[in-house]
LOVO-680561 format. One line per 2 residues: number of its first residue (from 1); for each residue x, y, z of N, C-alpha, C, CB. Coordinates in Angstrom, 2 decimals. Glycine has a CB too. Example, Ala and Ser with C-alpha at 12.3 -4.5 7.8 and 13.67 -1.06 7.14 Angstrom:
<atoms>
1) 13.19:-5.69:7.80:12.30:-4.50:7.80:13.20:-3.30:7.80:11.31:-4.47:9.05  12.85:-2.25:7.08:13.67:-1.06:7.14:12.90:0.03:7.87:14.08:-0.60:5.72;
</atoms>
This chain:
<atoms>
1) 153.50:200.55:59.29:153.01:201.22:60.04:152.01:201.31:60.81:153.01:201.76:59.69  150.90:200.81:59.99:149.08:200.39:60.71:149.61:198.91:61.19:147.25:200.22:59.15;
3) 150.39:197.94:60.85:150.45:196.86:61.81:151.60:197.05:62.85:150.64:195.54:61.06  152.30:197.94:63.02:152.95:198.17:64.43:152.12:199.02:65.21:154.36:198.84:64.38;
5) 151.36:199.69:64.90:150.46:200.50:65.65:149.09:199.42:66.26:149.93:201.81:64.54  148.59:198.40:65.48:148.00:197.39:66.12:148.82:196.39:67.05:147.41:196.74:65.15;
7) 150.00:195.98:66.35:150.92:195.29:67.56:150.94:196.09:68.76:152.47:195.09:67.16  151.34:197.24:68.83:151.34:198.33:69.97:149.84:197.83:70.91:151.22:200.23:69.15;
9) 149.03:198.49:70.46:147.86:198.09:70.89:147.32:196.92:71.31:147.30:198.34:70.23  147.62:195.72:70.81:147.54:194.50:71.26:148.25:194.14:72.56:147.95:193.74:70.28;
11) 149.31:194.59:72.47:150.38:194.34:73.75:149.78:195.33:74.76:152.19:194.73:73.40  149.82:196.40:74.81:148.85:197.76:75.58:147.89:196.78:76.24:147.86:199.13:74.34;
13) 146.96:196.11:75.30:145.56:195.77:76.48:145.82:194.18:76.62:143.55:196.14:75.72  146.82:193.66:76.29:147.45:192.47:77.07:147.78:192.69:78.20:148.51:191.93:76.58;
15) 148.83:193.71:78.33:149.17:194.06:79.56:148.45:194.39:80.70:149.76:194.82:79.42  147.40:195.32:80.30:146.06:196.00:81.07:145.42:194.80:81.60:144.88:196.91:80.03;
17) 145.08:193.66:80.49:144.26:192.50:81.15:145.03:191.79:82.20:143.81:191.43:80.10  146.48:191.73:82.27:147.22:190.64:82.87:147.44:191.50:84.48:148.84:190.17:81.84;
19) 147.70:192.87:84.41:147.57:193.61:85.72:146.23:193.92:85.97:148.34:194.86:85.76  145.02:193.76:85.54:143.90:194.19:86.20:143.17:192.63:86.54:142.97:195.32:85.18;
21) 143.97:191.52:87.11:143.60:190.10:87.36:142.16:190.62:88.51:145.19:188.98:88.17  141.18:189.76:88.12:140.01:189.88:88.92:140.76:189.62:90.22:138.74:188.85:88.54;
23) 140.40:190.63:91.29:140.56:190.55:92.68:141.75:191.14:93.12:140.52:189.25:93.12  142.90:191.30:92.34:144.46:191.88:92.49:143.86:193.15:93.33:145.48:192.34:90.76;
25) 142.98:194.45:92.92:142.78:195.51:93.42:142.33:195.01:94.89:141.86:196.35:92.57  141.39:194.51:94.85:140.67:193.97:96.41:141.59:193.53:97.24:139.62:192.73:96.38;
27) 142.70:192.84:96.94:143.97:192.06:97.73:144.70:193.10:97.88:144.84:190.82:96.98  144.99:193.89:96.99:146.04:194.95:97.48:145.43:196.12:98.38:146.75:195.64:96.17;
29) 143.88:196.49:98.24:143.50:197.27:99.15:143.48:196.60:100.41:142.37:197.80:98.82  143.27:195.42:100.51:143.45:194.67:101.80:144.45:194.46:102.52:143.16:193.70:101.73;
31) 145.76:194.29:101.63:147.06:194.45:102.50:147.39:195.74:102.95:148.23:194.02:101.80  146.94:196.87:101.81:147.68:198.02:102.35:146.72:198.54:103.36:148.11:199.13:101.25;
33) 145.62:198.50:103.77:144.90:197.95:104.89:145.17:197.41:106.46:144.49:197.07:104.36  145.78:196.45:106.08:146.55:195.80:107.19:147.60:195.74:107.65:146.57:194.99:107.20;
35) 148.73:196.93:106.86:149.85:197.09:107.50:150.12:198.82:107.21:151.01:195.95:106.92  150.69:198.91:108.58:151.23:200.31:109.25:151.85:201.44:108.20:152.49:199.93:110.35;
37) 151.92:202.37:108.11:152.58:203.41:107.26:153.78:203.57:108.14:151.69:204.85:106.95  154.95:203.68:107.69:156.58:203.50:108.86:156.63:205.28:108.90:158.70:202.45:107.81;
39) 155.80:206.06:108.29:156.59:207.30:108.63:155.20:207.69:109.60:157.17:208.52:107.11  154.20:207.83:109.15:152.89:208.52:109.97:152.59:207.11:110.60:151.39:209.35:108.89;
41) 153.08:206.99:111.89:152.37:205.39:112.43:150.99:205.15:112.63:152.84:204.96:113.81  150.18:206.21:112.82:148.90:206.08:112.94:147.89:205.61:111.93:148.61:207.08:113.28;
43) 148.52:205.43:110.81:147.57:205.40:109.58:148.40:204.34:109.14:147.33:206.79:108.53  147.17:203.56:108.37:147.81:202.33:107.24:148.22:202.76:106.01:146.79:201.22:106.81;
45) 148.83:201.82:105.36:149.29:202.18:104.08:148.05:203.06:103.20:149.74:200.76:103.35  146.99:202.18:103.21:145.59:202.84:102.62:145.17:204.09:102.57:144.63:202.44:103.17;
47) 145.83:204.53:103.98:145.01:205.80:104.51:146.22:206.92:104.20:144.45:205.70:106.41  147.50:206.51:104.38:148.59:207.69:104.31:148.94:208.13:102.58:150.18:207.03:105.17;
49) 149.29:209.28:102.79:149.79:209.83:101.73:151.46:210.48:101.72:148.78:210.82:101.47  152.26:209.49:102.69:153.40:209.63:102.40:154.21:209.15:101.38:153.77:209.43:103.15;
51) 155.30:209.61:100.52:155.63:209.01:99.57:156.17:207.48:99.99:156.51:209.87:98.91  156.60:207.17:101.32:157.12:205.71:101.47:156.20:204.81:101.64:157.99:205.50:102.53;
53) 154.75:205.41:101.79:153.56:204.41:101.81:153.10:204.28:100.14:152.16:205.07:102.90  153.09:205.03:99.44:152.90:205.12:97.84:154.12:204.17:97.42:153.03:206.87:97.11;
55) 155.39:204.09:97.68:156.03:203.07:97.34:156.10:201.57:97.91:156.98:203.52:97.36  155.15:201.83:99.17:155.14:200.19:99.90:153.87:199.53:99.08:154.75:200.17:101.96;
57) 152.76:200.33:98.77:151.51:200.01:97.89:152.07:199.55:96.65:150.50:201.27:97.62  152.89:200.10:95.72:153.76:199.80:94.62:154.41:198.54:94.72:154.73:200.80:94.47;
59) 154.62:198.38:95.91:155.89:196.78:96.14:154.86:196.31:96.29:157.26:196.38:97.50  153.54:196.34:96.51:152.80:195.45:97.16:152.10:194.79:95.79:151.80:196.15:98.34;
61) 151.53:195.86:95.19:151.06:195.58:93.55:151.81:194.67:92.80:151.13:196.83:92.65  153.23:195.01:92.61:154.19:194.09:91.93:154.29:192.86:92.43:155.43:194.55:91.90;
63) 154.41:192.95:93.57:154.41:191.25:94.27:153.14:190.54:94.14:154.69:191.18:96.00  151.88:191.27:94.10:150.94:190.31:94.01:150.77:190.20:92.46:149.64:190.67:94.83;
65) 151.19:191.04:91.54:150.99:190.54:90.19:152.25:189.56:89.85:150.87:191.81:89.12  152.87:189.34:90.77:154.13:188.39:90.34:153.69:186.82:91.20:155.95:189.22:91.01;
67) 152.49:186.96:91.59:152.22:185.82:92.15:152.54:185.53:93.59:152.76:185.00:91.43  152.66:186.13:94.52:152.84:186.16:95.87:152.28:185.79:96.45:152.95:186.87:96.34;
69) 152.03:185.50:97.81:150.44:185.25:98.41:150.29:186.53:99.31:150.20:183.63:99.47  149.27:186.97:100.08:149.64:188.10:101.19:150.09:187.43:102.23:148.48:189.03:101.69;
71) 150.56:186.17:102.60:151.30:185.95:103.86:152.95:186.24:103.40:150.97:184.26:104.51  153.31:185.93:102.26:154.52:185.89:101.67:154.86:187.53:101.65:154.46:185.08:100.19;
73) 153.77:188.34:101.03:153.92:189.92:101.27:154.02:190.30:102.70:152.70:190.73:100.70  152.72:189.75:103.55:153.38:190.61:104.95:154.66:190.09:105.59:152.32:190.58:106.24;
75) 154.80:189.04:105.41:156.46:188.79:106.06:157.26:189.14:105.35:156.99:187.48:106.36  157.46:189.48:103.99:158.28:190.57:103.43:158.55:191.63:104.25:157.73:191.11:102.34;
77) 157.27:192.22:104.07:157.50:193.61:104.87:157.80:193.71:106.59:156.12:194.45:104.63  157.30:192.61:106.97:157.51:192.27:108.34:159.64:191.98:108.73:156.33:190.57:108.53;
79) 159.67:191.40:107.71:161.28:190.99:107.65:161.92:192.75:107.29:161.71:189.49:106.01  161.36:193.38:106.76:162.37:194.57:105.90:161.52:195.58:106.92:162.18:194.87:103.69;
81) 160.91:195.67:107.53:160.07:197.03:108.48:160.32:196.27:109.71:158.07:197.47:108.19  160.16:195.33:110.30:159.70:194.96:111.63:158.32:194.65:111.79:159.97:195.95:112.50;
83) 157.95:194.10:112.88:156.57:193.74:113.11:155.87:194.67:113.33:156.33:192.94:114.01  156.33:195.76:113.94:155.59:197.01:113.68:154.97:197.62:112.80:156.05:197.69:113.84;
85) 155.04:196.96:111.35:154.75:197.36:110.60:152.98:196.57:110.32:155.95:197.28:109.78  152.85:195.68:111.13:151.65:194.90:110.78:150.48:195.58:111.82:151.93:193.13:111.03;
87) 149.48:195.99:111.28:148.35:196.62:111.86:147.52:195.78:112.87:147.50:197.04:110.78  147.60:194.17:112.28:146.83:193.29:113.03:147.97:191.95:113.33:145.35:192.88:112.10;
89) 147.93:191.27:113.99:148.27:190.06:114.61:148.13:188.86:113.68:147.46:189.90:115.80  148.23:188.05:113.42:148.02:186.82:112.46:146.86:186.48:112.71:148.90:185.63:112.57;
91) 146.77:186.59:114.22:145.26:185.70:114.94:144.41:186.86:114.77:145.25:185.07:116.91  144.21:188.06:113.96:143.37:188.85:114.17:143.25:190.11:115.19:142.64:188.14:114.30;
93) 144.13:189.86:116.28:144.14:190.42:117.19:145.02:191.71:117.11:144.38:189.57:118.05  144.90:193.26:117.63:145.81:194.39:117.25:146.80:193.92:118.33:145.20:196.07:117.35;
95) 148.15:194.19:118.14:149.01:194.56:118.90:148.54:195.23:119.86:149.84:195.11:118.38  148.83:195.02:121.44:148.64:195.63:122.14:147.05:195.30:123.23:148.87:196.68:121.34;
97) 146.40:194.70:122.50:144.89:194.26:123.35:145.12:193.16:123.79:143.48:194.11:122.57  144.19:193.18:124.73:144.72:192.16:125.96:144.72:191.04:125.54:143.98:192.06:127.23;
99) 144.56:190.26:124.84:145.14:188.97:123.98:146.37:189.08:123.69:144.53:188.71:122.68  147.14:189.67:123.31:148.38:190.14:123.02:149.41:190.68:123.60:148.27:190.72:122.43;
101) 148.90:192.04:124.04:149.54:192.92:124.99:149.80:192.49:126.56:148.73:194.09:124.97  150.73:191.51:126.39:151.06:191.14:127.92:151.04:192.31:129.00:152.53:190.52:127.98;
103) 152.08:193.51:128.43:152.36:194.65:128.87:151.07:195.25:130.01:152.61:195.49:127.56  150.22:195.68:128.82:148.94:196.61:129.12:147.92:195.32:129.93:148.10:197.40:127.32;
105) 148.25:194.41:129.97:146.91:193.33:130.99:147.67:193.31:132.03:146.37:191.47:130.51  149.16:193.40:132.19:149.47:193.12:133.71:149.65:194.52:134.25:150.86:192.13:134.00;
107) 149.23:195.65:133.62:149.38:196.83:134.04:147.99:197.11:134.98:149.62:197.77:132.78  146.93:196.45:134.06:145.56:196.77:134.62:145.53:196.13:135.61:144.40:196.51:133.88;
109) 146.21:194.43:135.52:145.86:193.48:136.65:146.64:194.15:137.75:146.30:191.84:136.40  147.55:194.44:137.70:148.86:195.13:138.86:148.20:196.19:139.75:150.31:196.06:137.98;
111) 147.38:197.30:138.48:147.31:198.13:139.29:145.67:198.01:140.14:147.69:199.42:138.48  144.64:196.78:139.31:143.84:196.73:140.12:143.92:195.66:141.71:142.88:196.50:139.22;
113) 144.81:195.25:141.40:145.71:194.09:142.63:146.04:195.44:143.81:147.82:193.08:141.76  146.71:196.71:143.54:147.30:197.62:144.48:146.31:198.46:144.77:148.49:198.34:144.05;
115) 145.38:198.62:144.30:144.13:199.34:144.56:143.33:198.61:145.59:143.30:199.52:143.30  142.81:197.68:145.55:142.33:196.28:146.33:143.38:196.58:147.87:142.89:194.41:145.18;
117) 144.48:195.82:147.20:145.16:196.23:148.75:145.39:197.27:149.24:146.26:195.89:149.01  145.38:198.31:148.83:145.39:199.59:149.52:143.90:200.18:149.92:146.13:200.60:148.58;
119) 142.92:199.46:149.31:141.42:199.85:150.14:141.39:198.91:151.44:139.83:199.45:149.08  142.24:197.83:151.19:141.89:197.01:152.70:142.84:197.35:153.68:141.96:195.32:152.65;
121) 144.00:198.26:153.22:144.99:198.73:154.00:144.27:200.30:154.75:146.45:198.92:152.92  143.74:201.00:154.02:143.30:202.19:154.88:141.87:201.47:155.46:143.06:203.83:153.88;
123) 141.05:200.75:155.15:140.07:200.31:156.04:140.54:199.79:157.50:139.37:199.28:155.34  141.30:199.02:157.29:142.54:198.24:158.49:142.57:199.71:159.18:144.57:197.49:157.72;
125) 143.38:200.54:158.80:144.08:201.77:159.45:142.81:202.41:160.06:144.96:202.84:158.31  141.67:202.64:159.46:140.49:203.51:160.37:139.91:203.06:161.09:139.52:204.06:159.90;
127) 139.88:201.49:161.41:139.05:200.62:162.53:140.08:201.06:163.83:138.95:198.57:162.16;
</atoms>
């Protein structure tokens, strides 16, 4: 009986050490902060309390413990949920920022272009 108890205790402590590898929690937190919750689109997985976010954080933890890299895990989530699940692009820019969001930049450029030509038109008509 005592041997079984000691064997069980040794097994539990070995599993705990394997799961608590140095940096695993930090890597998980970093990945959870870089992925968007698919239920509440304005929050990251780290911020969300939705059941889907908890499941996605569990998947991150399991995949990290399985030896997968951050890039492989991001690719897995982007394949499964689409590119909208990433809060940042691999280049470090957020989607919709001027470096990536062509539609937002073109909107600013076209609106300023229209405003300048409209002002020139008004000035010409007032003369």
